[in-house]
SEFIZA-3560 file (N, C-alpha, C; in Angstrom, 3 decimals):
REM SEFIZA-3560
<numar><xx>0.856</xx><yy>-1.168</yy><zz>0.000</zz><atom>N</atom></numar>
<numar><xx>0.000</xx><yy>0.000</yy><zz>0.000</zz><atom>CA</atom></numar>
<numar><xx>0.907</xx><yy>1.237</yy><zz>0.000</zz><atom>C</atom></numar>
<numar><xx>0.656</xx><yy>2.146</yy><zz>-0.912</zz><atom>N</atom></numar>
<numar><xx>1.476</xx><yy>3.349</yy><zz>-0.964</zz><atom>CA</atom></numar>
<numar><xx>0.972</xx><yy>4.409</yy><zz>0.017</zz><atom>C</atom></numar>
<numar><xx>1.732</xx><yy>5.475</yy><zz>0.158</zz><atom>N</atom></numar>
<numar><xx>1.402</xx><yy>6.512</yy><zz>1.141</zz><atom>CA</atom></numar>
<numar><xx>0.091</xx><yy>7.214</yy><zz>0.832</zz><atom>C</atom></numar>
<numar><xx>-0.191</xx><yy>7.442</yy><zz>-0.432</zz><atom>N</atom></numar>
<numar><xx>-1.424</xx><yy>8.133</yy><zz>-0.812</zz><atom>CA</atom></numar>
<numar><xx>-2.645</xx><yy>7.312</yy><zz>-0.413</zz><atom>C</atom></numar>
<numar><xx>-2.584</xx><yy>6.013</yy><zz>-0.650</zz><atom>N</atom></numar>
<numar><xx>-3.694</xx><yy>5.137</yy><zz>-0.282</zz><atom>CA</atom></numar>
<numar><xx>-3.843</xx><yy>5.068</yy><zz>1.237</zz><atom>C</atom></numar>
<numar><xx>-2.717</xx><yy>5.004</yy><zz>1.946</zz><atom>N</atom></numar>
<numar><xx>-2.755</xx><yy>4.960</yy><zz>3.405</zz><atom>CA</atom></numar>
<numar><xx>-3.374</xx><yy>6.238</yy><zz>3.963</zz><atom>C</atom></numar>
<numar><xx>-3.030</xx><yy>7.387</yy><zz>3.372</zz><atom>N</atom></numar>
<numar><xx>-3.607</xx><yy>8.651</yy><zz>3.821</zz><atom>CA</atom></numar>
<numar><xx>-5.100</xx><yy>8.690</yy><zz>3.549</zz><atom>C</atom></numar>
<numar><xx>-5.522</xx><yy>8.208</yy><zz>2.385</zz><atom>N</atom></numar>
<numar><xx>-6.951</xx><yy>8.179</yy><zz>2.060</zz><atom>CA</atom></numar>
<numar><xx>-7.708</xx><yy>7.292</yy><zz>3.036</zz><atom>C</atom></numar>
<numar><xx>-7.112</xx><yy>6.153</yy><zz>3.400</zz><atom>N</atom></numar>
<numar><xx>-7.760</xx><yy>5.259</yy><zz>4.362</zz><atom>CA</atom></numar>
<numar><xx>-7.884</xx><yy>5.916</yy><zz>5.726</zz><atom>C</atom></numar>
<numar><xx>-6.858</xx><yy>6.629</yy><zz>6.154</zz><atom>N</atom></numar>
<numar><xx>-6.906</xx><yy>7.339</yy><zz>7.429</zz><atom>CA</atom></numar>
<numar><xx>-7.967</xx><yy>8.432</yy><zz>7.381</zz><atom>C</atom></numar>
<numar><xx>-7.991</xx><yy>9.191</yy><zz>6.286</zz><atom>N</atom></numar>
<numar><xx>-9.004</xx><yy>10.233</yy><zz>6.122</zz><atom>CA</atom></numar>
<numar><xx>-10.406</xx><yy>9.632</yy><zz>6.162</zz><atom>C</atom></numar>
<numar><xx>-10.588</xx><yy>8.493</yy><zz>5.502</zz><atom>N</atom></numar>
<numar><xx>-11.893</xx><yy>7.830</yy><zz>5.488</zz><atom>CA</atom></numar>
<numar><xx>-12.283</xx><yy>7.370</yy><zz>6.886</zz><atom>C</atom></numar>
<numar><xx>-11.316</xx><yy>6.854</yy><zz>7.627</zz><atom>N</atom></numar>
<numar><xx>-11.580</xx><yy>6.393</yy><zz>8.987</zz><atom>CA</atom></numar>
<numar><xx>-12.015</xx><yy>7.551</yy><zz>9.891</zz><atom>C</atom></numar>
<numar><xx>-11.301</xx><yy>8.671</yy><zz>9.798</zz><atom>N</atom></numar>
<numar><xx>-11.650</xx><yy>9.844</yy><zz>10.609</zz><atom>CA</atom></numar>
<numar><xx>-13.001</xx><yy>10.415</yy><zz>10.202</zz><atom>C</atom></numar>
<numar><xx>-13.258</xx><yy>10.430</yy><zz>8.913</zz><atom>N</atom></numar>
<numar><xx>-14.535</xx><yy>10.931</yy><zz>8.411</zz><atom>CA</atom></numar>
<numar><xx>-15.680</xx><yy>10.043</yy><zz>8.877</zz><atom>C</atom></numar>
<numar><xx>-15.459</xx><yy>8.731</yy><zz>8.887</zz><atom>N</atom></numar>
<numar><xx>-16.483</xx><yy>7.791</yy><zz>9.335</zz><atom>CA</atom></numar>
<numar><xx>-16.823</xx><yy>8.014</yy><zz>10.816</zz><atom>C</atom></numar>
<numar><xx>-15.804</xx><yy>8.244</yy><zz>11.638</zz><atom>N</atom></numar>
<numar><xx>-16.042</xx><yy>8.511</yy><zz>13.063</zz><atom>CA</atom></numar>
<numar><xx>-16.839</xx><yy>9.791</yy><zz>13.246</zz><atom>C</atom></numar>
<numar><xx>-16.531</xx><yy>10.805</yy><zz>12.454</zz><atom>N</atom></numar>
<numar><xx>-17.260</xx><yy>12.067</yy><zz>12.516</zz><atom>CA</atom></numar>
<numar><xx>-18.707</xx><yy>11.872</yy><zz>12.081</zz><atom>C</atom></numar>
<numar><xx>-18.933</xx><yy>11.048</yy><zz>11.065</zz><atom>N</atom></numar>
<numar><xx>-20.289</xx><yy>10.753</yy><zz>10.597</zz><atom>CA</atom></numar>
<numar><xx>-21.075</xx><yy>10.050</yy><zz>11.701</zz><atom>C</atom></numar>
<numar><xx>-20.451</xx><yy>9.100</yy><zz>12.380</zz><atom>N</atom></numar>
<numar><xx>-21.132</xx><yy>8.398</yy><zz>13.463</zz><atom>CA</atom></numar>
<numar><xx>-21.557</xx><yy>9.363</yy><zz>14.565</zz><atom>C</atom></numar>
<numar><xx>-20.668</xx><yy>10.281</yy><zz>14.952</zz><atom>N</atom></numar>
<numar><xx>-20.978</xx><yy>11.250</yy><zz>16.001</zz><atom>CA</atom></numar>
<numar><xx>-22.146</xx><yy>12.144</yy><zz>15.588</zz><atom>C</atom></numar>
<numar><xx>-22.084</xx><yy>12.675</yy><zz>14.372</zz><atom>N</atom></numar>
<numar><xx>-23.152</xx><yy>13.543</yy><zz>13.878</zz><atom>CA</atom></numar>
<numar><xx>-24.475</xx><yy>12.790</yy><zz>13.766</zz><atom>C</atom></numar>
<numar><xx>-24.413</xx><yy>11.529</yy><zz>13.320</zz><atom>N</atom></numar>
<numar><xx>-25.634</xx><yy>10.740</yy><zz>13.174</zz><atom>CA</atom></numar>
<numar><xx>-26.324</xx><yy>10.568</yy><zz>14.519</zz><atom>C</atom></numar>
<numar><xx>-25.560</xx><yy>10.305</yy><zz>15.566</zz><atom>N</atom></numar>
<numar><xx>-26.148</xx><yy>10.157</yy><zz>16.903</zz><atom>CA</atom></numar>
<numar><xx>-26.844</xx><yy>11.438</yy><zz>17.342</zz><atom>C</atom></numar>
<numar><xx>-26.185</xx><yy>12.579</yy><zz>17.108</zz><atom>N</atom></numar>
<numar><xx>-26.781</xx><yy>13.863</yy><zz>17.480</zz><atom>CA</atom></numar>
<numar><xx>-28.075</xx><yy>14.120</yy><zz>16.713</zz><atom>C</atom></numar>
<numar><xx>-28.025</xx><yy>13.928</yy><zz>15.409</zz><atom>N</atom></numar>
<numar><xx>-29.194</xx><yy>14.185</yy><zz>14.566</zz><atom>CA</atom></numar>
<numar><xx>-30.316</xx><yy>13.208</yy><zz>14.898</zz><atom>C</atom></numar>
<numar><xx>-29.965</xx><yy>11.950</yy><zz>15.101</zz><atom>N</atom></numar>
<numar><xx>-30.969</xx><yy>10.931</yy><zz>15.376</zz><atom>CA</atom></numar>
<numar><xx>-31.689</xx><yy>11.195</yy><zz>16.704</zz><atom>C</atom></numar>
<numar><xx>-30.965</xx><yy>11.657</yy><zz>17.712</zz><atom>N</atom></numar>
<numar><xx>-31.589</xx><yy>11.970</yy><zz>18.997</zz><atom>CA</atom></numar>
<numar><xx>-32.582</xx><yy>13.114</yy><zz>18.879</zz><atom>C</atom></numar>
<numar><xx>-32.300</xx><yy>14.063</yy><zz>18.002</zz><atom>N</atom></numar>
<numar><xx>-33.181</xx><yy>15.215</yy><zz>17.823</zz><atom>CA</atom></numar>
<numar><xx>-34.354</xx><yy>14.917</yy><zz>16.892</zz><atom>C</atom></numar>
<numar><xx>-34.292</xx><yy>13.829</yy><zz>16.143</zz><atom>N</atom></numar>
<numar><xx>-35.382</xx><yy>13.505</yy><zz>15.218</zz><atom>CA</atom></numar>
<numar><xx>-36.673</xx><yy>13.142</yy><zz>15.940</zz><atom>C</atom></numar>
<numar><xx>-36.597</xx><yy>12.796</yy><zz>17.220</zz><atom>N</atom></numar>
<numar><xx>-37.785</xx><yy>12.417</yy><zz>17.972</zz><atom>CA</atom></numar>
<numar><xx>-38.563</xx><yy>13.622</yy><zz>18.487</zz><atom>C</atom></numar>
<numar><xx>-38.020</xx><yy>14.813</yy><zz>18.321</zz><atom>N</atom></numar>
<numar><xx>-38.688</xx><yy>16.019</yy><zz>18.789</zz><atom>CA</atom></numar>
<numar><xx>-39.720</xx><yy>16.481</yy><zz>17.773</zz><atom>C</atom></numar>
<numar><xx>-40.774</xx><yy>17.080</yy><zz>18.277</zz><atom>N</atom></numar>
<numar><xx>-41.798</xx><yy>17.671</yy><zz>17.419</zz><atom>CA</atom></numar>
<numar><xx>-41.569</xx><yy>19.175</yy><zz>17.384</zz><atom>C</atom></numar>
<numar><xx>-42.070</xx><yy>19.811</yy><zz>16.369</zz><atom>N</atom></numar>
<numar><xx>-41.846</xx><yy>21.248</yy><zz>16.198</zz><atom>CA</atom></numar>
<numar><xx>-42.274</xx><yy>22.060</yy><zz>17.423</zz><atom>C</atom></numar>
<numar><xx>-43.386</xx><yy>21.678</yy><zz>18.047</zz><atom>N</atom></numar>
<numar><xx>-43.916</xx><yy>22.459</yy><zz>19.157</zz><atom>CA</atom></numar>
<numar><xx>-43.472</xx><yy>21.949</yy><zz>20.523</zz><atom>C</atom></numar>
<numar><xx>-42.557</xx><yy>20.979</yy><zz>20.556</zz><atom>N</atom></numar>
<numar><xx>-42.018</xx><yy>20.501</yy><zz>21.828</zz><atom>CA</atom></numar>
<numar><xx>-41.125</xx><yy>21.574</yy><zz>22.438</zz><atom>C</atom></numar>
<numar><xx>-40.957</xx><yy>21.509</yy><zz>23.740</zz><atom>N</atom></numar>
<numar><xx>-40.004</xx><yy>22.393</yy><zz>24.406</zz><atom>CA</atom></numar>
<numar><xx>-38.590</xx><yy>21.984</yy><zz>23.977</zz><atom>C</atom></numar>
<numar><xx>-37.738</xx><yy>22.975</yy><zz>23.790</zz><atom>N</atom></numar>
<numar><xx>-36.387</xx><yy>22.699</yy><zz>23.330</zz><atom>CA</atom></numar>
<numar><xx>-35.582</xx><yy>22.000</yy><zz>24.422</zz><atom>C</atom></numar>
<numar><xx>-34.741</xx><yy>21.083</yy><zz>23.996</zz><atom>N</atom></numar>
<numar><xx>-33.941</xx><yy>20.306</yy><zz>24.935</zz><atom>CA</atom></numar>
<numar><xx>-32.770</xx><yy>21.110</yy><zz>25.508</zz><atom>C</atom></numar>
<numar><xx>-32.492</xx><yy>22.283</yy><zz>24.961</zz><atom>N</atom></numar>
<numar><xx>-31.375</xx><yy>23.084</yy><zz>25.464</zz><atom>CA</atom></numar>
<numar><xx>-31.707</xx><yy>23.760</yy><zz>26.791</zz><atom>C</atom></numar>
<numar><xx>-32.991</xx><yy>23.763</yy><zz>27.142</zz><atom>N</atom></numar>
<numar><xx>-33.397</xx><yy>24.331</yy><zz>28.426</zz><atom>CA</atom></numar>
<numar><xx>-33.775</xx><yy>25.801</yy><zz>28.368</zz><atom>C</atom></numar>
<numar><xx>-33.912</xx><yy>26.359</yy><zz>27.190</zz><atom>N</atom></numar>
<numar><xx>-34.236</xx><yy>27.784</yy><zz>27.068</zz><atom>CA</atom></numar>
<numar><xx>-35.698</xx><yy>28.078</yy><zz>27.413</zz><atom>C</atom></numar>
<numar><xx>-36.547</xx><yy>27.047</yy><zz>27.346</zz><atom>N</atom></numar>
<numar><xx>-37.975</xx><yy>27.247</yy><zz>27.592</zz><atom>CA</atom></numar>
<numar><xx>-38.754</xx><yy>27.576</yy><zz>26.331</zz><atom>C</atom></numar>
<numar><xx>-38.047</xx><yy>27.819</yy><zz>25.236</zz><atom>N</atom></numar>
<numar><xx>-38.710</xx><yy>28.119</yy><zz>23.969</zz><atom>CA</atom></numar>
<numar><xx>-39.152</xx><yy>26.826</yy><zz>23.298</zz><atom>C</atom></numar>
<numar><xx>-40.037</xx><yy>26.987</yy><zz>22.313</zz><atom>N</atom></numar>
<numar><xx>-40.390</xx><yy>25.840</yy><zz>21.491</zz><atom>CA</atom></numar>
<numar><xx>-39.199</xx><yy>25.504</yy><zz>20.600</zz><atom>C</atom></numar>
<numar><xx>-39.078</xx><yy>24.219</yy><zz>20.273</zz><atom>N</atom></numar>
<numar><xx>-37.938</xx><yy>23.738</yy><zz>19.487</zz><atom>CA</atom></numar>
<numar><xx>-37.839</xx><yy>24.449</yy><zz>18.149</zz><atom>C</atom></numar>
<numar><xx>-39.007</xx><yy>24.713</yy><zz>17.516</zz><atom>N</atom></numar>
<numar><xx>-38.992</xx><yy>25.343</yy><zz>16.187</zz><atom>CA</atom></numar>
<numar><xx>-38.463</xx><yy>26.771</yy><zz>16.245</zz><atom>C</atom></numar>
<numar><xx>-38.559</xx><yy>27.427</yy><zz>17.398</zz><atom>N</atom></numar>
<numar><xx>-38.083</xx><yy>28.802</yy><zz>17.543</zz><atom>CA</atom></numar>
<numar><xx>-36.667</xx><yy>28.861</yy><zz>18.109</zz><atom>C</atom></numar>
<numar><xx>-36.123</xx><yy>27.711</yy><zz>18.516</zz><atom>N</atom></numar>
<numar><xx>-34.842</xx><yy>27.718</yy><zz>19.198</zz><atom>CA</atom></numar>
<numar><xx>-33.767</xx><yy>26.958</yy><zz>18.410</zz><atom>C</atom></numar>
<numar><xx>-33.750</xx><yy>25.661</yy><zz>18.490</zz><atom>N</atom></numar>
<numar><xx>-32.634</xx><yy>24.863</yy><zz>17.950</zz><atom>CA</atom></numar>
<numar><xx>-32.969</xx><yy>24.067</yy><zz>16.698</zz><atom>C</atom></numar>
<numar><xx>-34.156</xx><yy>24.222</yy><zz>16.144</zz><atom>N</atom></numar>
<numar><xx>-34.523</xx><yy>23.442</yy><zz>14.963</zz><atom>CA</atom></numar>
<numar><xx>-33.633</xx><yy>23.784</yy><zz>13.765</zz><atom>C</atom></numar>
<numar><xx>-33.284</xx><yy>25.050</yy><zz>13.604</zz><atom>N</atom></numar>
<numar><xx>-32.410</xx><yy>25.437</yy><zz>12.480</zz><atom>CA</atom></numar>
<numar><xx>-31.035</xx><yy>24.801</yy><zz>12.620</zz><atom>C</atom></numar>
<numar><xx>-30.527</xx><yy>24.749</yy><zz>13.844</zz><atom>N</atom></numar>
<numar><xx>-29.243</xx><yy>24.102</yy><zz>14.095</zz><atom>CA</atom></numar>
<numar><xx>-29.307</xx><yy>22.625</yy><zz>13.715</zz><atom>C</atom></numar>
<numar><xx>-30.418</xx><yy>21.977</yy><zz>14.036</zz><atom>N</atom></numar>
<numar><xx>-30.618</xx><yy>20.570</yy><zz>13.675</zz><atom>CA</atom></numar>
<numar><xx>-30.611</xx><yy>20.401</yy><zz>12.157</zz><atom>C</atom></numar>
<numar><xx>-31.281</xx><yy>21.298</yy><zz>11.460</zz><atom>N</atom></numar>
<numar><xx>-31.320</xx><yy>21.223</yy><zz>10.000</zz><atom>CA</atom></numar>
<numar><xx>-29.923</xx><yy>21.418</yy><zz>9.407</zz><atom>C</atom></numar>
<numar><xx>-29.135</xx><yy>22.317</yy><zz>9.996</zz><atom>N</atom></numar>
<numar><xx>-27.762</xx><yy>22.525</yy><zz>9.525</zz><atom>CA</atom></numar>
<numar><xx>-26.912</xx><yy>21.281</yy><zz>9.767</zz><atom>C</atom></numar>
<numar><xx>-27.087</xx><yy>20.654</yy><zz>10.937</zz><atom>N</atom></numar>
<numar><xx>-26.344</xx><yy>19.423</yy><zz>11.234</zz><atom>CA</atom></numar>
<numar><xx>-26.716</xx><yy>18.326</yy><zz>10.251</zz><atom>C</atom></numar>
<numar><xx>-27.989</xx><yy>18.246</yy><zz>9.888</zz><atom>N</atom></numar>
<numar><xx>-28.447</xx><yy>17.243</yy><zz>8.938</zz><atom>CA</atom></numar>
<numar><xx>-27.800</xx><yy>17.461</yy><zz>7.569</zz><atom>C</atom></numar>
<numar><xx>-27.706</xx><yy>18.721</yy><zz>7.130</zz><atom>N</atom></numar>
<numar><xx>-27.071</xx><yy>19.028</yy><zz>5.850</zz><atom>CA</atom></numar>
<numar><xx>-25.581</xx><yy>18.673</yy><zz>5.881</zz><atom>C</atom></numar>
<numar><xx>-24.912</xx><yy>18.990</yy><zz>6.988</zz><atom>N</atom></numar>
<numar><xx>-23.489</xx><yy>18.662</yy><zz>7.128</zz><atom>CA</atom></numar>
<numar><xx>-23.302</xx><yy>17.156</yy><zz>7.086</zz><atom>C</atom></numar>
<numar><xx>-24.189</xx><yy>16.427</yy><zz>7.769</zz><atom>N</atom></numar>
<numar><xx>-24.115</xx><yy>14.966</yy><zz>7.775</zz><atom>CA</atom></numar>
<numar><xx>-24.257</xx><yy>14.410</yy><zz>6.366</zz><atom>C</atom></numar>
<numar><xx>-25.213</xx><yy>14.914</yy><zz>5.598</zz><atom>N</atom></numar>
<numar><xx>-25.409</xx><yy>14.454</yy><zz>4.225</zz><atom>CA</atom></numar>
<numar><xx>-24.174</xx><yy>14.737</yy><zz>3.367</zz><atom>C</atom></numar>
<numar><xx>-23.547</xx><yy>15.904</yy><zz>3.556</zz><atom>N</atom></numar>
<numar><xx>-22.342</xx><yy>16.240</yy><zz>2.798</zz><atom>CA</atom></numar>
<numar><xx>-21.190</xx><yy>15.301</yy><zz>3.158</zz><atom>C</atom></numar>
<numar><xx>-21.043</xx><yy>15.011</yy><zz>4.443</zz><atom>N</atom></numar>
<numar><xx>-19.955</xx><yy>14.132</yy><zz>4.887</zz><atom>CA</atom></numar>
<numar><xx>-20.155</xx><yy>12.706</yy><zz>4.384</zz><atom>C</atom></numar>
<numar><xx>-21.386</xx><yy>12.232</yy><zz>4.345</zz><atom>N</atom></numar>
<numar><xx>-21.657</xx><yy>10.891</yy><zz>3.821</zz><atom>CA</atom></numar>
<numar><xx>-21.306</xx><yy>10.841</yy><zz>2.337</zz><atom>C</atom></numar>
<numar><xx>-21.659</xx><yy>11.884</yy><zz>1.600</zz><atom>N</atom></numar>
<numar><xx>-21.321</xx><yy>11.943</yy><zz>0.173</zz><atom>CA</atom></numar>
<numar><xx>-19.802</xx><yy>11.951</yy><zz>-0.018</zz><atom>C</atom></numar>
<numar><xx>-19.106</xx><yy>12.741</yy><zz>0.785</zz><atom>N</atom></numar>
<numar><xx>-17.644</xx><yy>12.809</yy><zz>0.713</zz><atom>CA</atom></numar>
<numar><xx>-17.023</xx><yy>11.455</yy><zz>1.057</zz><atom>C</atom></numar>
<numar><xx>-17.587</xx><yy>10.773</yy><zz>2.057</zz><atom>N</atom></numar>
<numar><xx>-17.089</xx><yy>9.463</yy><zz>2.467</zz><atom>CA</atom></numar>
<numar><xx>-17.252</xx><yy>8.444</yy><zz>1.345</zz><atom>C</atom></numar>
<numar><xx>-18.400</xx><yy>8.465</yy><zz>0.684</zz><atom>N</atom></numar>
<numar><xx>-18.633</xx><yy>7.542</yy><zz>-0.430</zz><atom>CA</atom></numar>
<numar><xx>-17.633</xx><yy>7.782</yy><zz>-1.553</zz><atom>C</atom></numar>
<numar><xx>-17.382</xx><yy>9.055</yy><zz>-1.871</zz><atom>N</atom></numar>
<numar><xx>-16.431</xx><yy>9.388</yy><zz>-2.933</zz><atom>CA</atom></numar>
<numar><xx>-15.025</xx><yy>8.935</yy><zz>-2.554</zz><atom>C</atom></numar>
<numar><xx>-14.659</xx><yy>9.106</yy><zz>-1.291</zz><atom>N</atom></numar>
<numar><xx>-13.343</xx><yy>8.691</yy><zz>-0.814</zz><atom>CA</atom></numar>
<numar><xx>-13.194</xx><yy>7.173</yy><zz>-0.879</zz><atom>C</atom></numar>
<numar><xx>-14.240</xx><yy>6.460</yy><zz>-0.501</zz><atom>N</atom></numar>
<numar><xx>-14.206</xx><yy>4.993</yy><zz>-0.571</zz><atom>CA</atom></numar>
<numar><xx>-14.086</xx><yy>4.517</yy><zz>-2.017</zz><atom>C</atom></numar>
<numar><xx>-14.779</xx><yy>5.184</yy><zz>-2.920</zz><atom>N</atom></numar>
<numar><xx>-14.667</xx><yy>4.816</yy><zz>-4.328</zz><atom>CA</atom></numar>
<numar><xx>-13.256</xx><yy>5.066</yy><zz>-4.845</zz><atom>C</atom></numar>
<numar><xx>-12.628</xx><yy>6.152</yy><zz>-4.402</zz><atom>N</atom></numar>
<numar><xx>-11.259</xx><yy>6.438</yy><zz>-4.828</zz><atom>CA</atom></numar>
<numar><xx>-10.290</xx><yy>5.399</yy><zz>-4.305</zz><atom>C</atom></numar>
<numar><xx>-10.508</xx><yy>4.942</yy><zz>-3.072</zz><atom>N</atom></numar>
<numar><xx>-9.641</xx><yy>3.928</yy><zz>-2.487</zz><atom>CA</atom></numar>
<numar><xx>-9.816</xx><yy>2.606</yy><zz>-3.198</zz><atom>C</atom></numar>
<numar><xx>-11.049</xx><yy>2.244</yy><zz>-3.530</zz><atom>N</atom></numar>
<numar><xx>-11.357</xx><yy>0.946</yy><zz>-4.122</zz><atom>CA</atom></numar>
<numar><xx>-11.328</xx><yy>0.956</yy><zz>-5.647</zz><atom>C</atom></numar>
<numar><xx>-10.774</xx><yy>1.970</yy><zz>-6.234</zz><atom>N</atom></numar>
<numar><xx>-10.648</xx><yy>2.011</yy><zz>-7.695</zz><atom>CA</atom></numar>
<numar><xx>-11.958</xx><yy>2.233</yy><zz>-8.410</zz><atom>C</atom></numar>
<numar><xx>-12.820</xx><yy>3.043</yy><zz>-7.830</zz><atom>N</atom></numar>
<numar><xx>-14.088</xx><yy>3.369</yy><zz>-8.482</zz><atom>CA</atom></numar>
<numar><xx>-15.221</xx><yy>2.443</yy><zz>-8.137</zz><atom>C</atom></numar>
<numar><xx>-14.972</xx><yy>1.440</yy><zz>-7.290</zz><atom>N</atom></numar>
<numar><xx>-16.019</xx><yy>0.492</yy><zz>-6.923</zz><atom>CA</atom></numar>
<numar><xx>-16.406</xx><yy>0.750</yy><zz>-5.474</zz><atom>C</atom></numar>
<numar><xx>-17.678</xx><yy>1.010</yy><zz>-5.231</zz><atom>N</atom></numar>
<numar><xx>-18.163</xx><yy>1.202</yy><zz>-3.868</zz><atom>CA</atom></numar>
<numar><xx>-18.548</xx><yy>-0.144</yy><zz>-3.295</zz><atom>C</atom></numar>
<numar><xx>-17.894</xx><yy>-0.509</yy><zz>-2.203</zz><atom>N</atom></numar>
<numar><xx>-18.150</xx><yy>-1.805</yy><zz>-1.585</zz><atom>CA</atom></numar>
<numar><xx>-19.041</xx><yy>-1.682</yy><zz>-0.392</zz><atom>C</atom></numar>
//
């Protein structure tokens, strides 16, 4: 294995760990309803407080998953396993 491939594998591993962390955060917030009290403790409704942050985290998660798939394809010679 050459250095470039080893670096790509390390990058993929770190990216995968980051995806797992973000997925847990997003998944925990998916059980909230728009009119529920926010879990941050502000007393506001979730839709007026942290819902936008959740949507941003979801977009970041989708981007990271796409990047991870592309990285895996590059490592595996264009084949996604």
